[in-house]
GUTOR-209730 format. One record per residue: x, y, z of N, C-alpha, C in turn; residue in one letter. Coordinates in Angstrom, 1 decimal, always signed. Atoms other than C-alpha are relative to their C-alpha. Layout:
GUTOR-209730
MISE,X,Y,Z,X,Y,Z,X,Y,Z,a
...
This chain:
GUTOR-209730
MISE,+0.9,-0.5,+1.0,+155.0,+65.2,+180.2,+0.0,-0.9,-1.2,m
MISE,+0.0,+0.8,+1.2,+156.2,+63.0,+177.3,-0.8,-1.3,+0.2,a
MISE,+0.7,+1.3,-0.2,+154.8,+59.9,+179.0,-1.6,+0.3,+0.0,e
MISE,+1.4,-0.3,+0.0,+151.4,+61.6,+179.5,-0.5,+0.2,-1.4,s
MISE,+0.5,-0.2,+1.4,+151.2,+62.7,+175.9,-0.1,-1.3,-0.8,l
MISE,+0.1,+1.3,+0.6,+152.0,+59.2,+174.8,-1.2,-0.8,+0.4,v
MISE,+1.2,+0.7,-0.5,+149.4,+57.8,+177.1,-1.3,+0.5,-0.5,a
MISE,+1.2,-0.7,+0.6,+146.8,+60.3,+175.8,-0.2,-0.5,-1.4,l
MISE,+0.1,+0.4,+1.4,+147.6,+59.4,+172.2,-0.4,-1.5,-0.1,r
MISE,+0.4,+1.4,+0.1,+147.4,+55.6,+172.8,-1.4,-0.2,+0.5,d
MISE,+1.3,+0.1,-0.5,+144.2,+56.0,+174.8,-1.0,+0.5,-1.0,r
MISE,+0.8,-0.6,+1.0,+142.7,+58.2,+172.1,-0.3,-1.0,-1.1,r
MISE,+0.1,+1.0,+1.1,+143.4,+55.6,+169.4,-0.9,-1.2,+0.5,e
MISE,+0.8,+1.2,-0.5,+141.9,+52.8,+171.6,-1.5,+0.4,+0.2,a
MISE,+1.4,-0.4,-0.1,+138.7,+54.9,+172.3,-0.6,+0.2,-1.3,v
MISE,+0.6,-0.1,+1.4,+138.2,+55.7,+168.6,-0.3,-1.4,-0.5,i
MISE,+0.3,+1.4,+0.4,+138.5,+52.0,+167.9,-1.2,-0.6,+0.7,a
MISE,+1.2,+0.5,-0.8,+136.0,+51.2,+170.6,-1.3,+0.6,-0.5,r
MISE,+1.1,-0.7,+0.5,+133.6,+53.8,+169.3,-0.4,-0.6,-1.3,l
MISE,+0.2,+0.6,+1.3,+133.9,+52.4,+165.8,-0.7,-1.4,+0.1,s
MISE,+0.6,+1.3,-0.2,+133.2,+48.9,+167.0,-1.4,+0.1,+0.6,e
MISE,+1.3,-0.2,-0.5,+130.2,+50.1,+169.0,-1.0,+0.4,-1.0,a
MISE,+0.9,-0.4,+1.1,+128.7,+51.8,+166.0,-0.3,-1.2,-0.9,y
MISE,+0.2,+1.1,+0.9,+129.2,+48.7,+163.9,-0.9,-1.0,+0.7,a
MISE,+0.9,+0.9,-0.8,+127.4,+46.7,+166.7,-1.4,+0.6,+0.3,g
MISE,+1.3,-0.6,-0.2,+124.4,+49.0,+166.5,-0.3,+0.6,+1.4,d
MISE,+0.2,-0.5,-1.3,+124.9,+50.5,+169.9,-0.5,+1.5,+0.0,l
MISE,+0.5,-1.3,+0.2,+124.3,+54.0,+168.6,+0.0,+0.3,-1.5,f
MISE,+0.1,-0.4,+1.4,+123.6,+55.8,+165.3,+1.2,+0.8,-0.5,d
MISE,-1.1,-0.7,+0.5,+126.0,+57.7,+163.0,+0.2,+1.4,+0.6,v
MISE,+0.0,-1.4,-0.6,+125.1,+61.1,+164.5,+0.7,-0.1,+1.4,d
MISE,-0.6,+0.1,-1.3,+126.1,+59.9,+168.0,+1.5,-0.4,-0.2,e
MISE,-1.4,+0.4,+0.3,+129.3,+58.3,+166.5,+0.8,+1.3,-0.3,l
MISE,-0.7,-1.2,+0.4,+130.3,+61.7,+164.9,+0.2,+0.9,+1.3,d
MISE,-0.1,-0.9,-1.2,+129.6,+63.5,+168.2,+1.1,-0.5,+0.9,r
MISE,-1.1,+0.6,-0.9,+131.8,+61.1,+170.2,+1.3,+0.1,-0.6,r
MISE,-1.3,-0.1,+0.6,+134.5,+61.1,+167.7,+0.6,+1.5,+0.1,l
MISE,-0.5,-1.4,-0.1,+134.7,+64.9,+167.7,+0.5,+0.3,+1.5,d
MISE,-0.4,-0.1,-1.4,+134.9,+64.8,+171.5,+1.3,-0.7,+0.3,l
MISE,-1.2,+0.8,-0.2,+137.6,+62.1,+171.4,+1.2,+0.8,-0.6,a
MISE,-1.1,-0.8,+0.6,+139.8,+64.3,+169.0,+0.3,+1.2,+0.8,h
MISE,-0.1,-1.2,-0.7,+139.2,+67.3,+171.2,+0.5,-0.2,+1.5,a
MISE,-0.4,+0.4,-1.4,+140.0,+65.5,+174.6,+1.4,+0.4,+0.3,a
MISE,-1.4,-0.4,-0.4,+143.0,+66.8,+176.5,+0.5,-0.9,+1.2,r
MISE,-0.4,+0.9,-1.1,+143.0,+64.2,+179.3,-0.5,-1.4,-0.3,t
MISE,+0.4,+1.4,+0.1,+142.7,+60.4,+179.6,-1.4,-0.1,+0.6,v
MISE,+1.3,+0.1,-0.6,+139.7,+61.0,+181.9,-1.1,+0.4,-0.9,a
MISE,+1.1,-0.4,+1.0,+137.8,+62.9,+179.2,-0.3,-1.1,-1.0,e
MISE,+0.2,+1.1,+0.9,+138.4,+60.0,+176.9,-0.8,-1.1,+0.6,l
MISE,+0.7,+1.2,-0.7,+137.2,+57.4,+179.4,-1.5,+0.3,+0.1,e
MISE,+1.5,-0.3,-0.1,+133.8,+59.2,+179.7,-0.7,-0.4,-1.3,t
MISE,+0.7,+0.2,+1.3,+133.1,+58.6,+176.0,-0.3,-1.5,-0.2,l
MISE,+0.2,+1.4,+0.2,+133.2,+54.8,+176.4,-0.4,-0.8,+1.2,v
MISE,+0.4,+0.7,-1.3,+132.2,+54.1,+180.0,-1.3,-0.7,+0.0,e
MISE,+1.3,+0.6,+0.0,+128.7,+53.2,+179.0,-0.1,-1.1,-1.0,d
MISE,+0.0,+1.0,+1.0,+129.8,+50.7,+176.3,+0.4,-1.4,+0.4,l
MISE,-0.4,+1.3,-0.5,+131.1,+47.9,+178.4,+1.3,-0.4,-0.6,g
MISE,-1.3,+0.5,+0.6,+134.1,+45.7,+177.4,-0.2,-0.2,-1.5,a
MISE,+0.0,+0.3,+1.5,+135.0,+45.3,+173.7,-0.3,-1.5,-0.2,p
MISE,+0.4,+1.3,+0.3,+133.5,+42.2,+172.1,+0.6,-0.6,-1.2,t
MISE,-0.6,+0.5,+1.3,+135.3,+42.0,+168.7,+1.3,+0.7,-0.2,t
MISE,-1.2,-0.6,+0.4,+138.6,+42.8,+167.2,-0.3,+1.1,-1.0,a
MISE,+0.2,-1.1,+0.9,+139.1,+45.8,+165.0,+0.2,-0.5,-1.5,l
MISE,+0.0,+0.5,+1.3,+138.6,+43.8,+161.8,-1.4,-0.4,-0.4,t
MISE,+1.3,+0.4,+0.4,+135.6,+41.7,+160.9,-0.5,-1.0,+1.0,v
MISE,+0.6,+1.0,-0.9,+133.3,+39.8,+163.2,-1.3,-0.5,-0.7,a
MISE,+1.1,+0.7,+0.7,+130.7,+37.3,+162.0,-0.8,-0.8,+1.0,s
MISE,+0.9,+0.9,-0.8,+127.7,+35.6,+163.7,-0.9,-0.7,-1.0,v
MISE,+0.7,+0.9,+1.0,+126.2,+32.7,+161.7,-1.1,-0.8,+0.7,v
MISE,+1.0,+0.9,-0.5,+122.9,+31.0,+162.4,-0.3,-1.0,-1.2,a
MISE,+0.2,+1.0,+1.1,+122.5,+27.7,+160.4,-1.4,-0.5,+0.1,i
MISE,+1.4,+0.6,+0.0,+119.0,+26.6,+159.3,+0.0,-1.2,-0.8,d
MISE,-0.1,+1.3,+0.7,+120.1,+23.8,+157.0,+1.5,-0.2,-0.3,d
MISE,-1.4,+0.3,+0.2,+123.4,+22.1,+156.4,+0.7,+0.7,-1.2,p
MISE,-0.8,-0.7,+1.1,+126.0,+24.1,+154.4,-0.5,+1.4,-0.4,g
MISE,+0.5,-1.4,+0.4,+123.9,+27.3,+154.2,-0.5,+0.7,+1.2,r
MISE,+0.3,-0.9,-1.1,+123.7,+30.1,+156.7,-1.3,+0.7,-0.2,a
MISE,+1.2,-0.8,+0.2,+120.3,+31.7,+157.3,+0.3,+1.5,+0.1,a
MISE,-0.3,-1.4,-0.2,+121.8,+34.9,+158.6,+1.5,+0.2,+0.4,t
MISE,-1.4,-0.2,-0.3,+125.3,+36.3,+158.7,+0.2,+1.5,+0.2,k
MISE,-0.3,-1.4,-0.2,+126.4,+39.6,+160.3,+1.5,+0.2,-0.2,k
MISE,-1.4,-0.2,+0.3,+129.6,+41.0,+158.9,+0.3,+1.5,+0.2,q
MISE,-0.4,-1.4,-0.3,+131.4,+44.1,+160.2,+1.4,+0.2,-0.5,r
MISE,-1.3,-0.4,+0.5,+134.3,+45.8,+158.5,+0.3,+1.4,+0.5,v
MISE,-0.3,-1.3,-0.6,+135.9,+48.6,+160.5,+1.4,+0.3,-0.3,i
MISE,-1.4,-0.4,+0.4,+138.9,+50.4,+159.1,+0.9,-1.1,-0.5,m
MISE,-0.7,+1.1,+0.5,+139.9,+47.3,+157.3,-0.7,-0.4,-1.3,g
MISE,+0.6,+0.5,+1.3,+138.9,+45.1,+154.3,-0.3,-1.4,+0.1,s
MISE,+0.3,+1.4,+0.1,+137.3,+41.8,+153.5,-0.4,-0.3,-1.4,v
MISE,+0.3,+0.4,+1.4,+137.1,+39.9,+150.2,-0.5,-1.4,+0.0,e
MISE,+0.5,+1.4,+0.2,+135.1,+36.8,+149.2,+0.0,-0.2,-1.5,r
MISE,-0.1,+0.3,+1.4,+136.1,+35.3,+145.9,+0.0,-1.5,-0.2,r
MISE,+0.0,+1.4,+0.3,+136.1,+31.9,+144.2,-1.3,-0.7,+0.5,g
MISE,+1.2,+0.8,-0.4,+133.8,+29.2,+145.5,-0.3,+0.2,+1.5,r
MISE,+0.4,-0.2,-1.4,+131.8,+30.1,+148.6,-1.5,-0.1,+0.0,w
MISE,+1.5,+0.1,-0.1,+128.2,+29.7,+149.9,-0.5,+1.2,+0.6,t
MISE,+0.6,-1.3,-0.5,+126.2,+32.9,+150.3,-1.1,-0.3,+1.0,a
MISE,+1.1,+0.1,-1.0,+124.0,+33.1,+153.4,-1.3,+0.5,-0.7,p
MISE,+1.2,-0.5,+0.5,+120.3,+33.6,+152.8,-0.2,+1.5,+0.2,r
MISE,+0.1,-1.4,-0.3,+120.6,+37.0,+154.4,+1.3,+0.5,+0.6,h
MISE,-1.3,-0.6,-0.5,+123.8,+39.1,+155.0,-0.3,+1.4,+0.5,t
MISE,+0.1,-1.3,-0.6,+123.8,+42.1,+157.3,+1.4,+0.6,+0.0,d
MISE,-1.3,-0.5,+0.2,+126.9,+44.0,+156.1,+0.2,+1.5,+0.4,l
MISE,-0.2,-1.4,-0.4,+128.2,+47.1,+157.9,+1.5,+0.3,-0.3,r
MISE,-1.4,-0.4,+0.4,+131.3,+48.9,+156.5,+0.2,+1.4,+0.5,v
MISE,-0.4,-1.3,-0.6,+132.9,+51.8,+158.4,+1.4,+0.3,-0.3,f
MISE,-1.4,-0.4,+0.4,+136.0,+53.4,+156.9,+0.7,-1.3,-0.5,w
MISE,-0.6,+1.2,+0.4,+136.7,+50.1,+155.2,-0.4,-0.3,-1.4,g
MISE,+0.3,+0.4,+1.3,+136.3,+48.1,+152.0,-0.5,-1.5,+0.1,n
MISE,+0.4,+1.4,+0.1,+134.3,+44.9,+151.2,-0.3,-0.3,-1.4,a
MISE,+0.2,+0.5,+1.3,+134.3,+43.0,+148.0,-0.6,-1.4,+0.0,e
MISE,+0.7,+1.3,+0.0,+131.9,+40.1,+147.4,-0.1,-0.4,-1.5,l
MISE,+0.0,+0.5,+1.4,+132.4,+38.2,+144.1,-0.9,-1.2,-0.1,d
MISE,+1.1,+1.1,+0.0,+129.3,+36.0,+143.3,+0.2,-0.8,-1.3,f
MISE,-0.1,+0.7,+1.2,+130.6,+34.6,+140.0,+0.1,-1.5,+0.2,r
MISE,-0.1,+1.5,-0.3,+131.4,+31.2,+141.6,-0.7,-0.3,+1.3,e
MISE,+0.7,+0.2,-1.3,+129.3,+31.6,+144.7,-1.2,-0.9,-0.2,a
MISE,+1.1,+0.9,+0.0,+126.6,+29.1,+145.6,-1.2,+0.8,+0.7,s
MISE,+1.2,-0.6,-0.5,+123.1,+30.7,+146.0,-1.1,-0.9,-0.1,l
MISE,+1.2,+0.8,+0.1,+119.9,+28.9,+146.8,-1.0,+0.6,-0.9,g
MISE,+1.1,-0.5,+0.8,+116.8,+29.2,+144.7,-0.8,+1.1,+0.8,a
MISE,+0.7,-1.0,-0.7,+114.8,+32.3,+145.5,+0.9,+1.2,+0.3,g
MISE,-0.7,-1.3,-0.3,+115.9,+35.6,+147.0,+1.1,-0.2,+1.1,v
MISE,-1.1,-0.1,-1.0,+119.3,+36.1,+148.7,+0.1,+1.5,+0.2,t
MISE,+0.0,-1.5,-0.3,+119.4,+39.5,+150.5,+1.3,+0.4,+0.7,t
MISE,-1.1,-0.6,-0.7,+122.3,+41.7,+151.4,-0.5,+1.4,+0.4,i
MISE,+0.3,-1.3,-0.5,+121.5,+44.7,+153.6,+1.3,+0.7,+0.4,d
MISE,-1.2,-0.7,-0.1,+124.3,+47.2,+153.4,-0.2,+1.3,+0.8,v
MISE,-0.1,-1.3,-0.7,+125.2,+50.1,+155.7,+1.4,+0.4,-0.1,r
MISE,-1.4,-0.5,+0.3,+128.2,+51.9,+154.3,+0.2,+1.4,+0.5,v
MISE,-0.3,-1.3,-0.5,+129.7,+54.8,+156.2,+1.5,+0.4,-0.3,t
MISE,-1.4,-0.4,+0.4,+132.8,+56.5,+154.6,+0.8,-1.2,-0.4,m
MISE,-0.7,+1.2,+0.4,+133.7,+53.2,+153.0,-0.5,-0.4,-1.4,g
MISE,+0.3,+0.5,+1.4,+133.3,+51.1,+149.8,-0.5,-1.4,+0.1,n
MISE,+0.5,+1.3,+0.2,+131.3,+48.0,+148.9,-0.1,-0.3,-1.5,v
MISE,+0.0,+0.4,+1.4,+131.8,+46.2,+145.6,-0.6,-1.4,-0.1,e
MISE,+0.6,+1.3,+0.2,+129.6,+43.4,+144.4,+0.2,-0.3,-1.5,l
MISE,-0.3,+0.5,+1.3,+130.7,+41.4,+141.3,-1.0,-1.1,-0.3,i
MISE,+1.0,+1.0,+0.3,+127.9,+39.4,+139.6,+0.2,-0.6,-1.4,l
MISE,+0.0,+0.5,+1.4,+127.7,+37.0,+136.7,-1.3,+0.5,-0.8,p
MISE,+1.1,-0.6,+0.8,+125.4,+38.1,+133.8,-1.4,-0.7,+0.3,p
MISE,+1.2,+0.7,-0.1,+122.8,+35.4,+134.5,-0.7,+0.2,+1.4,e
MISE,+0.6,-0.1,-1.3,+122.1,+36.4,+138.1,-0.9,+1.3,+0.1,l
MISE,+0.9,-1.1,-0.1,+119.0,+38.6,+138.5,+0.3,+0.8,+1.3,a
MISE,-0.3,-0.8,-1.1,+119.3,+41.5,+140.9,-1.0,+1.1,+0.2,i
MISE,+0.9,-1.1,-0.3,+117.0,+44.1,+142.6,+0.7,+0.8,+1.0,d
MISE,-0.7,-1.0,-0.9,+118.6,+47.2,+144.2,-0.9,+1.0,+0.5,v
MISE,+0.8,-1.0,-0.6,+116.9,+49.4,+146.7,+0.9,+0.6,+1.1,d
MISE,-1.0,-0.5,-0.9,+119.7,+51.4,+148.3,-0.1,+1.5,-0.1,v
MISE,+0.0,-1.5,-0.1,+119.5,+55.1,+149.4,+1.4,+0.5,+0.1,s
MISE,-1.3,-0.6,-0.1,+122.5,+57.4,+149.2,-0.1,+1.4,+0.6,s
MISE,-0.1,-1.3,-0.6,+123.4,+60.4,+151.4,+1.5,+0.4,-0.2,v
MISE,-1.3,-0.5,+0.3,+126.4,+62.3,+150.0,+0.9,-1.2,-0.3,m
MISE,-0.7,+1.1,+0.4,+127.5,+59.0,+148.5,-0.3,-0.4,-1.4,g
MISE,+0.2,+0.4,+1.4,+127.4,+57.0,+145.3,-0.5,-1.5,+0.0,s
MISE,+0.5,+1.4,+0.3,+125.4,+53.9,+144.2,+0.0,-0.2,-1.5,v
MISE,-0.2,+0.2,+1.4,+126.5,+52.7,+140.8,-0.3,-1.5,-0.4,e
MISE,+0.3,+1.3,+0.4,+124.9,+49.7,+139.2,+0.2,-0.2,-1.5,e
MISE,-0.3,+0.3,+1.4,+126.4,+48.3,+136.0,-0.3,-1.5,-0.2,r
MISE,+0.4,+1.4,+0.1,+124.4,+45.0,+135.8,-1.2,-0.1,-0.8,h
MISE,+1.1,+0.1,+0.9,+122.1,+43.9,+133.1,-0.9,-1.2,+0.5,r
MISE,+0.9,+1.0,-0.5,+119.0,+42.0,+134.4,-0.3,-1.0,-1.2,l
MISE,+0.6,+0.9,+1.0,+117.9,+38.8,+132.6,-1.3,+0.5,-0.5,p
MISE,+1.3,-0.6,+0.6,+114.9,+39.6,+130.3,-1.2,-0.6,+0.8,v
MISE,+1.1,+0.6,-0.8,+112.7,+37.1,+132.2,+0.5,-0.7,+1.2,d
MISE,-0.5,+0.6,-1.2,+113.9,+36.5,+135.7,-0.8,-1.2,+0.4,p
MISE,+0.7,+1.2,-0.3,+113.0,+33.0,+136.8,-0.1,-0.1,+1.5,d
MISE,+0.1,+0.1,-1.5,+111.6,+32.8,+140.4,+0.6,-1.3,+0.6,p
MISE,-0.6,+1.3,-0.5,+112.9,+29.2,+140.7,+1.5,+0.1,+0.0,a
MISE,-1.5,-0.2,+0.0,+116.5,+30.5,+140.1,+0.4,+1.1,+1.0,r
MISE,-0.4,-1.0,-1.0,+118.6,+32.6,+142.5,-0.2,+1.4,-0.5,p
MISE,+0.1,-1.4,+0.3,+118.0,+36.3,+142.7,+0.6,+0.7,+1.2,m
MISE,-0.7,-0.8,-1.0,+120.1,+38.9,+144.7,-0.8,+1.3,+0.2,l
MISE,+0.7,-1.3,-0.3,+118.3,+41.7,+146.5,+1.0,+0.8,+0.9,r
MISE,-1.0,-0.9,-0.7,+120.5,+44.6,+147.8,-0.8,+1.2,+0.6,v
MISE,+0.7,-1.1,-0.6,+119.0,+47.0,+150.3,+0.9,+0.8,+1.0,t
MISE,-0.8,-0.7,-1.0,+120.3,+49.6,+152.8,+0.2,+1.5,-0.4,g
MISE,-0.3,-1.4,+0.3,+122.0,+53.0,+152.6,+1.5,+0.2,+0.0,r
MISE,-1.4,-0.4,+0.1,+125.3,+54.6,+151.7,+0.2,+1.4,+0.5,v
MISE,-0.2,-1.3,-0.5,+126.5,+57.5,+153.7,+1.5,+0.4,-0.2,l
MISE,-1.4,-0.5,+0.3,+129.6,+59.4,+152.3,+0.9,-1.2,-0.4,m
MISE,-0.7,+1.1,+0.4,+130.7,+56.2,+150.7,-0.4,-0.5,-1.4,g
MISE,+0.3,+0.5,+1.3,+130.3,+54.0,+147.6,-0.5,-1.4,+0.0,n
MISE,+0.4,+1.3,+0.3,+128.4,+51.0,+146.4,+0.1,-0.2,-1.5,l
MISE,-0.2,+0.3,+1.4,+129.4,+49.5,+143.1,-0.4,-1.4,-0.3,e
MISE,+0.5,+1.3,+0.4,+127.6,+46.6,+141.4,+0.4,-0.1,-1.5,i
MISE,-0.4,+0.2,+1.4,+129.2,+45.3,+138.2,-0.2,-1.4,-0.4,s
MISE,+0.1,+1.3,+0.7,+128.9,+42.4,+135.8,+1.3,-0.4,-0.7,t
MISE,-1.1,+0.5,+0.7,+131.8,+40.3,+134.8,-0.2,-1.5,-0.2,l
MISE,+0.0,+1.4,+0.3,+132.2,+36.9,+133.2,+1.0,-0.7,+0.9,l
MISE,-1.0,+0.7,-0.9,+134.1,+34.2,+135.1,+1.4,+0.1,-0.6,r
MISE,-1.4,-0.2,+0.4,+137.8,+34.8,+135.0,+0.3,+1.4,-0.6,g
MISE,-0.2,-1.3,+0.6,+137.3,+38.3,+133.6,+0.4,+1.1,+1.0,e
MISE,-0.4,-1.1,-0.8,+139.1,+41.3,+135.0,-0.9,+1.2,-0.3,t
MISE,+0.8,-1.2,+0.2,+137.5,+44.8,+135.2,+0.4,+0.6,-1.4,k
MISE,-0.4,-0.5,+1.3,+139.6,+45.9,+132.2,-0.6,-0.9,-1.1,g
MISE,+0.6,+0.9,+1.0,+138.4,+42.8,+130.2,-1.5,+0.3,-0.1,d
MISE,+1.5,-0.2,+0.1,+134.8,+43.6,+131.1,-0.3,+1.3,-0.7,g
MISE,+0.2,-1.3,+0.7,+135.1,+47.2,+130.0,+0.2,-0.1,-1.5,r
MISE,-0.3,+0.2,+1.4,+136.6,+46.1,+126.7,-1.1,-0.8,-0.7,r
MISE,+1.1,+0.9,+0.5,+133.9,+43.4,+126.2,-1.2,+0.9,-0.2,r
MISE,+1.2,-0.9,+0.1,+131.1,+46.0,+126.9,+0.1,+0.9,-1.2,e
MISE,-0.2,-0.9,+1.2,+132.6,+48.3,+124.3,-0.2,-0.7,-1.3,r
MISE,+0.2,+0.8,+1.2,+132.7,+45.5,+121.7,-1.4,-0.3,-0.2,r
MISE,+1.5,+0.3,+0.1,+129.1,+44.6,+122.5,-0.7,+1.2,-0.5,e
MISE,+0.7,-1.2,+0.4,+128.0,+48.2,+122.1,+0.3,+0.2,-1.5,r
MISE,-0.4,-0.3,+1.4,+129.9,+48.5,+118.8,-0.7,-1.0,-0.9,r
MISE,+0.7,+1.0,+0.8,+128.5,+45.2,+117.5,-1.5,+0.3,-0.1,d
MISE,+1.4,-0.3,+0.0,+125.0,+46.3,+118.4,-0.3,+1.1,-1.0,k
MISE,+0.2,-1.2,+0.9,+125.4,+49.6,+116.5,+0.2,-0.5,-1.4,r
MISE,-0.2,+0.6,+1.3,+126.8,+47.7,+113.5,-1.2,-0.8,-0.5,r
MISE,+1.2,+0.8,+0.4,+123.9,+45.3,+113.5,-1.2,+0.8,-0.3,a
MISE,+1.1,-0.9,+0.3,+121.4,+48.1,+113.7,+0.2,+0.7,-1.3,l
MISE,-0.2,-0.6,+1.3,+123.0,+49.9,+110.8,-0.2,-0.9,-1.2,r
MISE,+0.2,+1.0,+1.1,+123.0,+46.7,+108.7,-1.5,-0.2,-0.2,r
MISE,+1.4,+0.2,+0.1,+119.3,+46.2,+109.5,-0.7,+1.1,-0.7,a
MISE,+0.6,-1.2,+0.7,+118.5,+49.7,+108.4,+0.3,+0.0,-1.4,r
MISE,-0.4,+0.1,+1.4,+120.4,+49.3,+105.2,-0.8,-1.0,-0.7,r
MISE,+0.7,+1.1,+0.6,+118.7,+46.0,+104.5,-1.5,+0.4,-0.2,d
MISE,+1.4,-0.4,+0.1,+115.3,+47.6,+105.2,-0.2,+1.0,-1.2,e
MISE,+0.1,-1.0,+1.1,+116.0,+50.5,+102.8,+0.1,-0.7,-1.4,r
MISE,-0.3,+0.7,+1.3,+117.2,+48.0,+100.1,-1.2,-0.9,-0.5,a
MISE,+1.1,+0.9,+0.4,+113.9,+46.0,+100.1,-0.9,+0.8,-1.0,l
MISE,+1.0,-0.6,+1.0,+111.5,+46.6,+97.1,-1.2,+0.5,+0.8,p
MISE,+1.1,-0.6,-0.7,+108.5,+48.7,+98.0,-1.1,-1.0,+0.4,p
MISE,+1.1,+1.0,-0.3,+106.1,+45.7,+97.8,+0.3,-0.9,+1.1,g
MISE,-0.4,+0.9,-1.0,+108.1,+43.8,+100.3,+0.1,+0.6,+1.4,d
MISE,-0.1,-0.7,-1.2,+108.0,+46.4,+103.0,-1.1,-0.4,+1.0,m
């Protein structure tokens, strides 16, 4: 009996991992994933578990991150598919961003720091699909961004100031997709700045703006009537 319980537990974990991988690979949608996960947790025999994955074929990726890159010019990927399943991935420092990134996060975390990244002129697109996970994008102040992400029982927080006049000849980041019971956070930090440093800087900037506004109002009231 002990051996069968151990075998059932181990097979349940393997089946859940396979289902998560299949979802990240677009073999079925989140509703089908939820249905199969419920059945996997309720299964009482290994045979019941096997029926949940028999149509999926052999696993093709490990339970971390898998990437497929198509190169259209030296040093820059045209398309990159990135999958984060019950794990995490971070990109920091100097790196080259693909023209288009298809990012899927399932019960995991992804952090992409663009402060030292190389982006080509024009639009760089990140299409996110977050399910019960978290994606954090860190941008420099000069990088223009356009966000079109829907949220279902999740959170999309953008703390990024757009340049006043975005230049089409310069890089621009476009973020699309959806967040399901997860989080997407987009923040602005200077190079070498921590989140705490950024919050303190933003408070100083807001305080300085308020002071400048009060000084301008005092100066305006102090002007002679003929100079108004």
